[in-house]
Backbone as CSV, one residue per row, in Angstrom:
resi,resn,N_x,N_y,N_z,CA_x,CA_y,CA_z,C_x,C_y,C_z
1,MET,5.091,-17.815,-15.840,4.677,-16.534,-15.266,5.904,-15.632,-15.159
2,SER,5.836,-14.463,-15.744,6.938,-13.511,-15.722,6.599,-12.368,-14.775
3,LEU,7.414,-12.209,-13.745,7.195,-11.182,-12.727,8.418,-10.284,-12.645
4,PRO,8.260,-9.062,-12.143,9.427,-8.207,-11.949,10.501,-8.910,-11.123
5,GLY,11.747,-8.756,-11.544,12.842,-9.471,-10.890,13.016,-9.151,-9.424
6,PHE,12.676,-7.932,-9.015,12.912,-7.562,-7.618,12.005,-8.318,-6.650
7,PHE,10.908,-8.910,-7.161,10.051,-9.696,-6.262,10.869,-10.763,-5.536
8,GLN,11.816,-11.377,-6.247,12.623,-12.442,-5.654,13.607,-11.921,-4.605
9,ASP,13.864,-10.621,-4.621,14.796,-10.045,-3.650,14.131,-9.708,-2.320
10,VAL,12.797,-9.735,-2.278,12.081,-9.449,-1.032,12.188,-10.668,-0.126
11,PRO,12.742,-10.533,1.075,12.891,-11.695,1.966,11.547,-12.372,2.232
12,PRO,11.502,-13.691,2.160,10.246,-14.409,2.420,9.890,-14.387,3.904
13,LEU,8.651,-14.711,4.185,8.172,-14.841,5.560,7.888,-16.316,5.816
14,VAL,8.462,-16.865,6.871,8.278,-18.275,7.221,7.478,-18.356,8.512
15,LEU,6.404,-19.114,8.485,5.551,-19.295,9.654,5.314,-20.777,9.891
16,GLU,5.011,-21.095,11.142,4.652,-22.462,11.506,3.135,-22.535,11.654
17,ASP,2.505,-23.390,10.871,1.055,-23.540,10.915,0.723,-24.942,11.424
18,PRO,0.253,-25.073,12.657,-0.059,-26.398,13.198,-1.072,-27.165,12.360
19,LEU,-2.009,-26.454,11.753,-3.010,-27.122,10.924,-2.355,-27.763,9.706
20,ALA,-1.394,-27.073,9.115,-0.667,-27.632,7.979,0.088,-28.890,8.393
21,ALA,0.611,-28.898,9.623,1.317,-30.079,10.113,0.349,-31.242,10.344
22,ILE,-0.774,-30.960,10.983,-1.759,-31.999,11.285,-2.262,-32.678,10.022
23,LEU,-2.530,-31.879,9.010,-3.115,-32.406,7.770,-2.062,-32.820,6.742
24,GLY,-0.801,-32.746,7.122,0.256,-33.206,6.230,0.514,-32.308,5.044
25,ALA,0.143,-31.029,5.161,0.341,-30.105,4.042,1.763,-29.587,3.953
26,ALA,2.490,-29.607,5.069,3.863,-29.107,5.091,4.600,-29.777,6.242
27,THR,5.800,-30.247,5.985,6.597,-30.902,7.014,6.863,-29.937,8.168
28,GLY,6.489,-30.365,9.353,6.665,-29.511,10.514,5.739,-28.316,10.532
29,GLY,4.837,-28.247,9.560,3.919,-27.122,9.486,4.548,-25.836,8.996
30,LEU,5.785,-25.905,8.498,6.466,-24.693,8.061,6.002,-24.278,6.667
31,LEU,5.518,-23.054,6.586,5.049,-22.493,5.321,5.843,-21.231,5.007
32,GLU,6.249,-21.108,3.758,7.001,-19.933,3.319,6.149,-19.107,2.373
33,TYR,6.046,-17.828,2.671,5.295,-16.918,1.822,6.252,-15.902,1.212
34,ARG,6.071,-15.646,-0.067,6.863,-14.656,-0.789,5.965,-13.520,-1.253
35,TYR,6.583,-12.401,-1.547,5.799,-11.256,-1.996,4.956,-11.614,-3.216
36,ALA,5.486,-12.477,-4.068,4.726,-12.905,-5.251,3.425,-13.596,-4.865
37,ASP,3.380,-14.241,-3.703,2.133,-14.870,-3.245,1.077,-13.802,-2.946
38,ALA,1.509,-12.710,-2.325,0.580,-11.615,-2.040,0.095,-10.973,-3.336
39,VAL,0.994,-10.853,-4.304,0.624,-10.296,-5.603,-0.386,-11.203,-6.305
40,GLY,-0.141,-12.503,-6.239,-1.069,-13.441,-6.845,-2.447,-13.380,-6.208
41,LEU,-2.481,-13.187,-4.905,-3.758,-13.078,-4.200,-4.498,-11.814,-4.609
42,ALA,-3.784,-10.680,-4.606,-4.418,-9.400,-4.910,-4.652,-9.214,-6.409
43,GLY,-3.834,-9.876,-7.208,-3.931,-9.694,-8.653,-3.134,-8.511,-9.154
44,HIS,-2.394,-7.856,-8.277,-1.574,-6.721,-8.692,-0.543,-6.417,-7.611
45,SER,0.443,-5.625,-7.983,1.474,-5.165,-7.058,1.408,-3.650,-6.992
46,CYS,1.234,-3.119,-5.793,1.073,-1.682,-5.616,1.561,-1.301,-4.217
47,PRO,1.633,-0.005,-3.913,2.055,0.398,-2.570,1.182,-0.157,-1.457
48,THR,-0.117,-0.390,-1.726,-0.993,-0.953,-0.700,-0.631,-2.395,-0.403
49,VAL,-0.434,-3.209,-1.432,-0.036,-4.605,-1.228,1.317,-4.652,-0.538
50,ALA,2.245,-3.803,-0.980,3.561,-3.753,-0.354,3.452,-3.354,1.114
51,GLY,2.576,-2.393,1.406,2.411,-1.955,2.790,1.834,-3.030,3.680
52,ALA,0.862,-3.776,3.169,0.300,-4.879,3.950,1.364,-5.922,4.232
53,TRP,2.182,-6.207,3.225,3.289,-7.161,3.402,4.240,-6.673,4.491
54,LEU,4.609,-5.399,4.427,5.555,-4.861,5.400,4.962,-4.798,6.799
55,MET,3.672,-4.467,6.922,3.055,-4.473,8.239,3.027,-5.876,8.821
56,ALA,2.738,-6.868,7.982,2.776,-8.248,8.460,4.177,-8.616,8.924
57,ARG,5.161,-8.270,8.128,6.554,-8.604,8.471,6.972,-7.967,9.789
58,HIS,6.712,-6.666,9.938,7.133,-5.978,11.162,6.305,-6.412,12.365
59,GLY,5.026,-6.655,12.148,4.190,-7.108,13.243,4.619,-8.471,13.766
60,LEU,4.900,-9.391,12.849,5.342,-10.724,13.257,6.692,-10.668,13.967
61,ALA,7.596,-9.834,13.466,8.915,-9.715,14.096,8.790,-9.178,15.518
62,ALA,7.870,-8.250,15.735,7.698,-7.686,17.073,7.047,-8.679,18.030
63,LEU,6.113,-9.483,17.534,5.383,-10.406,18.397,6.131,-11.714,18.641
64,TYR,7.002,-12.066,17.721,7.772,-13.311,17.857,9.258,-13.005,17.693
65,PRO,9.846,-12.281,18.632,11.240,-11.842,18.457,12.256,-12.981,18.489
66,GLN,11.903,-14.105,19.084,12.886,-15.173,19.242,12.396,-16.509,18.697
67,GLY,11.393,-16.506,17.881,10.887,-17.774,17.375,10.131,-17.602,16.078
68,THR,9.723,-18.726,15.511,8.970,-18.710,14.275,7.530,-18.304,14.561
69,PRO,7.002,-17.331,13.844,5.600,-16.932,14.072,4.646,-18.100,13.842
70,ARG,3.561,-18.097,14.598,2.580,-19.174,14.496,1.398,-18.716,13.662
71,ARG,1.258,-19.286,12.497,0.129,-18.954,11.627,-1.146,-19.557,12.221
72,GLY,-2.207,-18.773,12.264,-3.444,-19.218,12.895,-3.510,-18.888,14.367
73,GLY,-2.447,-18.307,14.885,-2.412,-17.967,16.307,-2.508,-16.485,16.568
74,LEU,-3.079,-15.754,15.607,-3.131,-14.304,15.713,-4.526,-13.776,15.413
75,ARG,-4.897,-12.721,16.126,-6.075,-11.945,15.769,-5.584,-10.668,15.104
76,VAL,-6.199,-10.324,13.978,-5.803,-9.142,13.218,-7.006,-8.210,13.108
77,GLU,-6.839,-6.991,13.591,-7.925,-6.003,13.561,-7.516,-4.809,12.711
78,LEU,-8.439,-4.357,11.886,-8.239,-3.165,11.079,-9.184,-2.070,11.547
79,ARG,-8.682,-0.864,11.614,-9.525,0.263,12.033,-10.571,0.586,10.966
80,ALA,-10.197,0.448,9.701,-11.089,0.800,8.598,-12.175,-0.255,8.414
81,ALA,-13.331,0.205,7.959,-14.396,-0.722,7.584,-13.975,-1.493,6.342
82,GLN,-14.557,-2.663,6.153,-14.146,-3.529,5.062,-14.289,-2.862,3.697
83,GLU,-15.327,-2.057,3.543,-15.588,-1.431,2.250,-14.863,-0.096,2.090
84,GLU,-14.106,0.308,3.073,-13.447,1.610,3.050,-12.105,1.546,2.337
85,GLY,-11.929,2.392,1.327,-10.646,2.513,0.654,-10.045,1.187,0.226
86,THR,-8.808,0.966,0.646,-8.088,-0.261,0.284,-8.063,-1.277,1.420
87,ALA,-8.962,-1.114,2.399,-8.952,-1.997,3.572,-9.115,-3.461,3.187
88,GLY,-9.932,-3.741,2.188,-10.136,-5.127,1.780,-8.874,-5.772,1.257
89,VAL,-8.079,-5.014,0.517,-6.810,-5.534,-0.008,-5.840,-5.792,1.137
90,VAL,-5.727,-4.826,2.033,-4.828,-4.985,3.184,-5.223,-6.213,4.003
91,ALA,-6.508,-6.363,4.260,-6.982,-7.501,5.057,-6.700,-8.828,4.358
92,ALA,-6.874,-8.863,3.046,-6.633,-10.107,2.313,-5.181,-10.539,2.434
93,VAL,-4.269,-9.597,2.300,-2.840,-9.934,2.396,-2.485,-10.338,3.826
94,LEU,-2.983,-9.602,4.805,-2.710,-9.956,6.202,-3.308,-11.322,6.536
95,GLY,-4.476,-11.605,5.999,-5.088,-12.907,6.239,-4.302,-14.033,5.602
96,LEU,-3.796,-13.804,4.398,-2.971,-14.816,3.735,-1.783,-15.205,4.604
97,ILE,-1.103,-14.206,5.121,0.137,-14.463,5.858,-0.132,-15.000,7.257
98,THR,-1.083,-14.410,7.970,-1.308,-14.790,9.376,-2.278,-15.949,9.550
99,GLY,-3.095,-16.219,8.534,-4.116,-17.256,8.648,-5.411,-16.759,9.244
100,ALA,-5.425,-15.521,9.742,-6.641,-14.963,10.325,-7.708,-14.804,9.241
101,ALA,-8.948,-15.159,9.582,-10.044,-15.091,8.610,-11.284,-14.486,9.259
102,GLY,-12.196,-14.048,8.412,-13.457,-13.480,8.877,-14.474,-14.552,9.205
103,PRO,-15.758,-14.217,9.191,-16.805,-15.173,9.570,-16.849,-16.425,8.707
104,GLY,-16.338,-16.331,7.489,-16.375,-17.502,6.612,-15.132,-18.366,6.682
105,GLY,-14.258,-18.099,7.627,-13.008,-18.842,7.728,-13.181,-20.267,8.230
106,PHE,-12.093,-21.012,8.215,-12.075,-22.408,8.653,-12.538,-22.506,10.101
107,LYS,-13.473,-23.421,10.363,-14.080,-23.477,11.701,-13.331,-24.365,12.674
108,GLY,-12.302,-25.061,12.210,-11.466,-25.827,13.128,-11.709,-27.321,13.086
109,LEU,-10.866,-28.029,13.830,-10.942,-29.483,13.964,-11.178,-29.807,15.429
110,GLY,-12.353,-30.317,15.742,-12.648,-30.672,17.130,-12.512,-29.509,18.082
111,GLY,-12.848,-28.326,17.600,-12.779,-27.151,18.457,-11.440,-26.457,18.481
112,ALA,-10.445,-26.982,17.745,-9.114,-26.376,17.705,-8.787,-25.940,16.284
113,GLN,-7.811,-25.076,16.179,-7.297,-24.587,14.888,-8.308,-23.749,14.109
114,SER,-9.277,-23.189,14.772,-10.238,-22.334,14.084,-9.562,-21.046,13.625
115,ARG,-9.904,-20.616,12.430,-9.393,-19.347,11.901,-10.513,-18.317,11.782
116,ARG,-11.709,-18.732,12.128,-12.908,-17.913,11.945,-12.945,-16.754,12.947
117,ASN,-13.380,-15.592,12.448,-13.554,-14.390,13.284,-12.264,-13.917,13.950
118,LEU,-11.149,-14.153,13.275,-9.865,-13.632,13.747,-9.412,-12.427,12.936
119,LEU,-10.122,-12.119,11.856,-9.816,-10.964,11.012,-11.017,-10.018,11.085
120,LEU,-10.809,-8.867,11.733,-11.916,-7.978,12.061,-11.719,-6.593,11.468
121,HIS,-12.814,-5.987,11.013,-12.796,-4.634,10.463,-13.547,-3.686,11.393
122,GLY,-13.268,-2.401,11.234,-13.984,-1.390,12.001,-13.666,-1.401,13.481
123,ALA,-12.457,-1.804,13.816,-12.071,-1.885,15.227,-11.768,-0.503,15.790
124,ASP,-12.096,-0.317,17.052,-11.820,0.946,17.751,-10.398,0.879,18.305
125,ILE,-9.446,1.152,17.434,-8.034,1.035,17.811,-7.287,2.300,17.380
126,PRO,-6.195,2.637,18.077,-5.443,3.870,17.772,-4.369,3.668,16.714
127,ALA,-4.642,2.820,15.735,-3.671,2.551,14.683,-4.415,1.954,13.498
128,GLU,-3.711,1.827,12.384,-4.334,1.227,11.199,-4.619,-0.256,11.418
129,VAL,-3.673,-0.937,12.068,-3.794,-2.385,12.290,-3.323,-2.726,13.694
130,ARG,-4.011,-3.678,14.314,-3.531,-4.253,15.575,-3.456,-5.761,15.418
131,MET,-2.313,-6.334,15.770,-2.133,-7.785,15.751,-1.944,-8.264,17.177
132,THR,-2.626,-9.359,17.528,-2.586,-9.880,18.896,-2.303,-11.370,18.885
133,ARG,-1.332,-11.789,19.674,-1.068,-13.217,19.853,-2.151,-13.828,20.736
134,LEU,-2.753,-14.898,20.274,-3.813,-15.542,21.042,-3.263,-16.272,22.256
135,ASP,-2.020,-16.734,22.199,-1.476,-17.516,23.311,-0.991,-16.654,24.466
136,THR,-0.484,-15.463,24.170,0.076,-14.624,25.228,-0.699,-13.332,25.455
137,GLY,-1.505,-12.935,24.487,-2.203,-11.665,24.580,-1.362,-10.464,24.193
138,ASP,-0.103,-10.690,23.825,0.759,-9.589,23.400,0.190,-8.945,22.142
139,THR,0.280,-7.617,22.074,-0.261,-6.901,20.932,0.784,-5.969,20.331
140,VAL,0.564,-5.627,19.067,1.393,-4.634,18.397,0.490,-3.783,17.523
141,LEU,0.755,-2.482,17.516,0.010,-1.528,16.698,0.866,-1.131,15.512
142,LEU,0.247,-1.023,14.331,0.986,-0.773,13.101,0.333,0.326,12.282
143,ASP,1.153,1.249,11.812,0.705,2.290,10.892,1.672,2.356,9.718
144,TYR,1.126,2.506,8.529,1.902,2.515,7.297,1.809,3.887,6.653
145,HIS,2.963,4.432,6.267,3.028,5.775,5.702,3.733,5.757,4.347
146,PRO,3.025,5.357,3.280,3.663,5.278,1.960,4.112,6.621,1.430
147,GLU,3.594,7.719,1.996,4.028,9.037,1.543,5.504,9.282,1.826
148,GLN,6.098,8.441,2.679,7.533,8.540,2.927,8.348,8.174,1.689
149,VAL,7.725,7.473,0.758,8.382,7.103,-0.501,7.495,7.623,-1.633
150,PRO,7.625,8.891,-1.999,6.729,9.476,-3.000,6.979,8.903,-4.394
151,PRO,5.971,8.940,-5.238,6.143,8.456,-6.607,6.983,9.411,-7.432
152,ASP,7.510,8.922,-8.527,8.211,9.764,-9.491,7.236,10.823,-10.008
153,PRO,7.669,12.075,-10.159,6.769,13.127,-10.637,6.120,12.827,-11.993
154,ALA,6.768,12.000,-12.785,6.215,11.677,-14.108,5.062,10.688,-14.028
155,LEU,4.858,10.076,-12.862,3.864,9.010,-12.769,2.427,9.519,-12.921
156,ALA,2.101,10.628,-12.258,0.717,11.122,-12.267,0.219,11.447,-13.675
157,PRO,0.955,12.222,-14.484,0.456,12.480,-15.837,0.377,11.227,-16.690
158,LEU,1.309,10.316,-16.503,1.244,9.059,-17.248,0.017,8.252,-16.832
159,MET,-0.272,8.232,-15.536,-1.426,7.489,-15.054,-2.715,8.045,-15.655
160,ALA,-2.785,9.371,-15.735,-3.977,9.989,-16.313,-4.179,9.552,-17.757
161,ARG,-3.094,9.440,-18.505,-3.198,9.016,-19.900,-3.539,7.529,-19.999
162,VAL,-2.948,6.715,-19.111,-3.231,5.276,-19.130,-4.693,5.018,-18.762
163,VAL,-5.140,5.632,-17.677,-6.522,5.435,-17.233,-7.505,6.008,-18.246
164,GLY,-7.116,7.116,-18.878,-7.998,7.741,-19.851,-8.002,7.079,-21.211
165,GLY,-7.119,6.091,-21.381,-7.089,5.351,-22.639,-6.397,6.061,-23.778
166,THR,-5.601,7.093,-23.478,-4.922,7.836,-24.541,-3.423,7.546,-24.610
167,ALA,-2.920,6.724,-23.706,-1.481,6.426,-23.682,-1.103,5.496,-24.825
168,ASP,0.105,5.713,-25.373,0.599,4.781,-26.381,1.375,3.661,-25.687
169,ASP,1.902,2.736,-26.455,2.583,1.575,-25.875,3.772,1.997,-25.026
170,GLY,4.530,2.952,-25.490,5.694,3.409,-24.738,5.312,4.040,-23.415
171,GLU,4.247,4.825,-23.432,3.792,5.468,-22.197,3.262,4.448,-21.205
172,ARG,2.552,3.449,-21.701,2.056,2.397,-20.805,3.208,1.627,-20.168
173,ALA,4.236,1.349,-20.955,5.400,0.633,-20.427,6.139,1.470,-19.390
174,GLU,6.276,2.761,-19.653,6.964,3.635,-18.702,6.154,3.795,-17.427
175,PHE,4.834,3.889,-17.548,3.980,3.963,-16.365,4.169,2.724,-15.493
176,ALA,4.130,1.545,-16.105,4.289,0.296,-15.354,5.661,0.240,-14.687
177,ARG,6.690,0.687,-15.402,8.039,0.669,-14.828,8.140,1.571,-13.610
178,LEU,7.628,2.790,-13.736,7.691,3.726,-12.619,6.831,3.259,-11.442
179,TRP,5.687,2.649,-11.755,4.802,2.144,-10.700,5.513,1.078,-9.869
180,GLN,6.108,0.114,-10.544,6.784,-0.961,-9.827,8.090,-0.502,-9.186
181,ASP,8.701,0.542,-9.747,9.923,1.048,-9.117,9.616,1.626,-7.740
182,ARG,8.459,2.262,-7.599,8.088,2.757,-6.269,7.858,1.592,-5.313
183,VAL,7.199,0.539,-5.783,6.999,-0.646,-4.951,8.348,-1.228,-4.542
184,ARG,9.278,-1.283,-5.486,10.622,-1.804,-5.189,11.295,-0.981,-4.098
185,ARG,11.197,0.327,-4.196,11.828,1.176,-3.187,11.199,0.960,-1.817
186,LEU,9.876,0.772,-1.787,9.200,0.508,-0.517,9.680,-0.796,0.104
187,LEU,9.749,-1.839,-0.697,10.028,-3.177,-0.178,11.504,-3.453,0.067
188,LEU,12.373,-2.770,-0.644,13.792,-3.093,-0.551,14.634,-1.954,0.022
189,GLU,14.422,-0.742,-0.449,15.276,0.356,-0.006,14.845,0.947,1.327
190,ARG,13.536,0.926,1.604,13.032,1.600,2.810,12.262,0.669,3.736
191,SER,12.384,-0.628,3.544,11.555,-1.583,4.289,11.753,-1.510,5.800
192,ASP,12.944,-1.104,6.246,13.222,-1.042,7.682,13.156,0.379,8.238
193,ASP,12.677,1.309,7.440,12.562,2.690,7.879,11.443,2.784,8.927
194,PRO,11.767,3.190,10.159,10.728,3.256,11.206,9.672,4.317,10.955
195,GLU,9.900,5.197,9.984,8.888,6.188,9.636,7.967,5.678,8.530
196,LEU,8.353,4.592,7.878,7.501,3.998,6.854,6.444,3.099,7.490
197,VAL,6.905,2.166,8.320,5.989,1.347,9.121,6.280,1.650,10.585
198,VAL,5.325,2.286,11.220,5.471,2.658,12.632,4.925,1.514,13.478
199,VAL,5.765,0.991,14.363,5.415,-0.138,15.214,5.385,0.311,16.664
200,ARG,4.263,0.045,17.326,4.140,0.403,18.746,3.662,-0.818,19.514
201,ARG,4.272,-1.069,20.648,3.870,-2.186,21.496,2.814,-1.723,22.481
């Protein structure tokens, strides 16, 4: 599998998943997620996937400032309905990282470790996403502003040609390069910009 090189430069997210420990899936329950995992889940790399990754990263850092985040120990709420815009993609990436799942999620072992109904859409919240620790009740509100990193001006006309089926090989290659360059800037150059991902406690 050949992926853009900058994917490897995105710092991984490490979480402790008690279920993984119980079932022997990972020593100590420690699981490492990389941006490439989110790309594999979504099937593509774009500003939306990058934004979901960054919201997860900042949300976990705010909720677990002095320890390893606990996968499966979070409720994740999205303001948008599941069918609205890119909400489904955002939820899928957040669910991958946090372990939170909808009604079809894992129902638990003997009443514990349930992941079901921890990923909710259409929430009445004053932000794009709210993450809540189940053990402490601590919450964090997250908003993502990809407009802080605008695309290259050449991207829009190239996209029109690619989508319209009139682009040649060179134009398709340049479109892909510019598309991923914006993702790279989001994930590496501006990842800690407080105006890109707004975090409120």
